[in-house]
C-alpha positions as CSV (number, residue, x, y, z in Angstrom):
1,X,99.0,133.0,92.5
2,X,100.4,129.6,91.6
3,X,104.2,129.5,92.3
4,X,106.2,126.9,90.4
5,X,109.8,125.8,89.9
6,X,110.5,124.3,86.5
7,X,113.0,123.3,83.8
8,X,112.1,125.0,80.5
9,X,111.5,123.3,77.2
10,X,113.8,120.3,76.9
11,X,114.4,119.9,80.6
12,X,118.0,121.1,80.5
13,X,119.6,124.2,82.0
14,X,119.1,125.9,85.3
15,X,115.7,125.7,87.1
16,X,113.5,128.8,86.9
17,X,110.8,130.0,89.2
18,X,107.6,131.5,87.9
19,X,103.8,131.9,88.0
20,X,101.4,129.4,86.4
21,X,98.8,131.3,84.4
22,X,96.4,129.0,82.6
23,X,98.3,126.9,80.2
24,X,101.5,128.9,80.5
25,X,104.2,129.4,83.2
26,X,105.7,132.9,83.2
27,X,109.2,133.2,84.7
28,X,110.1,135.6,87.5
29,X,113.1,137.9,87.4
30,X,116.4,136.1,87.1
31,X,117.5,134.5,90.4
32,X,114.2,135.0,92.1
33,X,112.9,131.8,93.8
34,X,109.6,130.6,95.1
35,X,110.8,131.1,98.7
36,X,111.7,134.7,97.9
37,X,108.1,135.3,96.9
38,X,106.7,133.5,100.0
39,X,109.0,135.5,102.3
40,X,108.1,138.8,100.8
41,X,104.4,138.0,100.3
42,X,105.0,139.4,96.8
43,X,102.0,138.9,94.5
44,X,103.3,141.1,91.7
45,X,102.6,139.3,88.4
46,X,105.5,137.6,86.7
47,X,106.8,139.5,83.7
48,X,109.5,137.2,82.3
49,X,109.5,134.8,79.4
50,X,106.4,132.6,79.0
51,X,106.6,128.9,78.4
52,X,103.8,126.5,77.5
53,X,103.1,124.5,80.6
54,X,103.0,121.3,78.5
55,X,106.6,121.9,77.4
56,X,108.2,122.4,80.9
57,X,109.3,119.9,83.5
58,X,107.8,120.8,86.9
59,X,110.1,120.3,89.8
60,X,109.3,120.4,93.5
61,X,108.2,124.0,94.0
62,X,110.9,124.3,96.7
63,X,113.4,121.7,95.7
64,X,115.0,121.3,99.2
65,X,112.8,122.8,101.9
66,X,114.6,123.7,105.1
67,X,112.1,121.6,107.1
68,X,109.3,119.2,106.4
69,X,107.0,118.5,109.3
70,X,104.5,115.6,109.2
71,X,101.4,115.2,111.4
72,X,100.4,111.7,112.1
73,X,96.9,110.3,112.8
74,X,95.2,113.7,112.0
75,X,92.0,112.6,110.3
76,X,89.1,111.1,112.2
77,X,88.5,108.5,109.5
78,X,92.1,107.4,109.6
79,X,92.1,107.1,113.4
80,X,88.9,105.1,113.2
81,X,90.2,102.7,110.5
82,X,93.1,101.8,112.9
83,X,90.7,101.2,115.8
84,X,92.5,103.7,118.1
85,X,91.5,106.6,120.2
86,X,91.8,110.1,118.8
87,X,95.1,111.8,119.7
88,X,95.0,114.5,122.4
89,X,97.6,116.6,120.7
90,X,99.3,116.6,117.2
91,X,101.7,113.7,116.6
92,X,104.7,115.3,114.9
93,X,107.5,113.7,112.9
94,X,110.1,115.0,110.4
95,X,111.0,114.2,106.8
96,X,114.4,115.1,105.5
97,X,114.9,117.8,102.9
98,X,116.1,115.2,100.5
99,X,112.7,113.5,100.7
100,X,111.2,116.4,98.6
101,X,110.5,115.2,95.1
102,X,108.9,116.5,91.9
103,X,105.1,116.2,91.5
104,X,105.3,113.8,88.6
105,X,107.8,111.2,89.9
106,X,109.1,108.6,89.7
107,X,109.4,107.5,93.3
108,X,112.1,105.0,94.0
109,X,111.6,102.3,96.6
110,X,114.7,101.5,98.6
111,X,115.6,97.7,98.4
112,X,115.2,97.4,102.2
113,X,111.5,98.4,102.0
114,X,108.9,95.7,101.4
115,X,105.7,97.5,102.4
116,X,105.5,100.8,100.6
117,X,102.4,102.9,101.2
118,X,100.9,106.1,99.9
119,X,99.3,109.0,102.0
120,X,97.6,111.7,100.1
121,X,97.9,115.0,102.1
122,X,97.3,118.7,102.1
123,X,100.7,120.5,102.5
124,X,100.8,123.9,104.2
125,X,103.7,126.1,103.0
126,X,104.9,128.7,105.5
127,X,105.5,132.4,104.7
128,X,106.9,135.3,106.8
129,X,105.9,135.8,110.4
130,X,105.1,132.1,111.0
131,X,101.9,132.4,108.9
132,X,100.7,129.9,106.3
133,X,101.4,131.4,102.8
134,X,100.2,128.7,100.5
135,X,99.1,125.1,99.9
136,X,100.0,122.1,97.8
137,X,99.3,118.5,97.1
138,X,101.6,116.0,98.8
139,X,102.2,112.3,99.2
140,X,103.7,111.2,102.5
141,X,105.3,108.0,101.2
142,X,105.7,105.6,104.0
143,X,107.6,102.3,104.6
144,X,105.2,100.5,106.8
145,X,107.6,97.7,107.7
146,X,110.2,100.1,108.9
147,X,107.6,102.3,110.6
148,X,106.3,99.3,112.5
149,X,109.7,98.0,113.8
150,X,111.5,101.3,114.4
151,X,110.2,103.7,117.1
152,X,111.6,106.7,115.3
153,X,110.1,107.2,111.8
154,X,113.1,108.9,110.2
155,X,113.9,106.0,107.9
156,X,110.3,105.0,107.3
157,X,109.1,108.5,106.4
158,X,112.2,110.5,105.4
159,X,113.8,108.4,102.7
160,X,115.1,110.1,99.5
161,X,112.1,111.0,97.3
162,X,109.5,110.1,99.9
163,X,107.7,113.5,99.6
164,X,106.6,114.3,96.1
165,X,104.5,117.5,96.2
166,X,103.2,120.3,94.0
167,X,102.3,120.6,91.2
168,X,102.8,124.2,92.4
169,X,102.1,126.2,95.5
170,X,98.7,128.0,95.5
171,X,99.0,131.1,97.6
172,X,96.7,131.4,100.6
173,X,94.7,134.3,99.1
174,X,93.3,132.0,96.5
175,X,92.1,129.3,98.9
176,X,89.1,130.6,100.8
177,X,88.8,127.6,103.2
178,X,91.7,125.1,103.2
179,X,89.9,123.1,105.8
180,X,87.1,122.2,103.5
181,X,88.8,120.8,100.4
182,X,88.1,117.5,98.7
183,X,91.1,115.1,98.6
184,X,91.2,112.0,96.5
185,X,93.9,109.3,95.9
186,X,94.0,106.7,93.1
187,X,96.3,103.8,92.7
188,X,96.4,102.5,89.1
189,X,93.1,104.2,88.5
190,X,91.3,102.7,91.5
191,X,90.0,105.3,94.0
192,X,91.5,104.6,97.4
193,X,91.0,107.8,99.4
194,X,88.0,110.1,99.1
195,X,87.6,112.7,101.9
196,X,87.5,116.3,102.8
197,X,90.0,118.3,104.9
198,X,87.1,119.2,107.2
199,X,87.8,115.7,108.8
200,X,91.1,117.0,110.2
201,X,91.3,116.5,114.0
202,X,93.7,119.4,114.5
203,X,93.2,122.2,112.0
204,X,95.9,124.2,110.3
205,X,96.0,127.0,112.9
206,X,96.2,124.5,115.7
207,X,99.1,122.6,114.1
208,X,101.0,125.8,113.3
209,X,100.6,127.0,116.8
210,X,101.7,123.7,118.3
211,X,104.8,123.6,116.2
212,X,105.6,127.2,116.9
213,X,105.8,126.5,120.7
214,X,109.2,125.0,120.1
215,X,110.3,125.7,116.5
216,X,110.6,128.9,114.5
217,X,108.7,128.3,111.3
218,X,110.4,130.0,108.3
219,X,109.3,130.8,104.8
220,X,109.3,127.7,102.7
221,X,108.9,125.2,105.5
222,X,106.3,122.5,104.7
223,X,103.8,120.9,107.0
224,X,102.0,117.8,105.8
225,X,98.8,117.8,107.7
226,X,97.9,114.1,107.8
227,X,96.2,111.6,105.6
228,X,92.5,110.4,105.5
229,X,91.3,106.9,105.7
230,X,92.0,104.5,102.8
231,X,95.7,103.9,103.0
232,X,97.0,100.5,101.8
233,X,98.1,99.3,105.2
234,X,94.6,99.2,106.5
235,X,92.9,97.8,103.4
236,X,91.3,94.3,103.7
237,X,93.6,92.6,102.8
238,X,96.5,95.1,103.0
239,X,97.6,96.5,99.6
240,X,101.1,97.9,99.3
241,X,102.7,99.6,96.4
242,X,104.8,97.7,93.8
243,X,107.1,98.6,91.0
244,X,105.0,100.0,88.1
245,X,102.1,101.2,90.3
246,X,100.9,104.8,89.6
247,X,99.7,107.0,92.4
248,X,97.6,110.1,91.6
249,X,96.5,112.5,94.3
250,X,94.2,115.4,93.7
251,X,93.0,118.2,96.0
252,X,90.2,120.5,95.1
253,X,91.5,123.9,93.8
254,X,95.1,122.9,94.2
255,X,95.7,120.5,91.3
256,X,97.1,117.0,91.2
257,X,100.3,115.1,91.4
258,X,101.0,111.7,89.8
259,X,104.0,109.4,90.2
260,X,105.1,105.9,89.3
261,X,106.8,103.6,91.7
262,X,110.1,102.0,90.6
């Protein structure tokens, strides 16, 4: 099941939650949210009004997640391009709920940021009982200049709109092996990242168990599992995002997100 939150037709009115079926999105019962479906592990088909997918505005599937966890330096290729040793345990940081953004942008760069970068990532979405319930495509937008000079990454990683994700949440029963999916990122049509999630250093179960040692993971929480090699900061020469650039991230079986930088 593909779980989406959307604005119908002209983009006005209250957001609805529903199930994406082919080229349509079918609304759930009035008041029912994506988090409700994740918490209940409810896979009952949606039976509400159907809207052409091309006519709706897709929002972040969970507009303001309770928690967004990020895992740094979690692909072997990304660690190697930095010239550092592999981490001994997951490197965890947080992004603010307000960093969640729709899958099709735009992403606004704060004036203080001069070195904006992309990070295509597999997002794990939690369900009941501390178990992964679904997966999505995400961009862990990062301000490299702030990240370099500030030991805490809250401002560098957690700025408003710094976590576009979606385009929907594909439930775990539809993803046979989330640790063997192709992930690709383009900037202005140029392929920058091309990897598989099999290159993860710490797999999904390891990351969930590590976080669960100190945090109760709740339905709707997001975990961004890390980015592969090919980010702008480690290009030769470095290549950062500028106004007008378009970032597209695609993960096999999960769809694609695309956003302009303004």
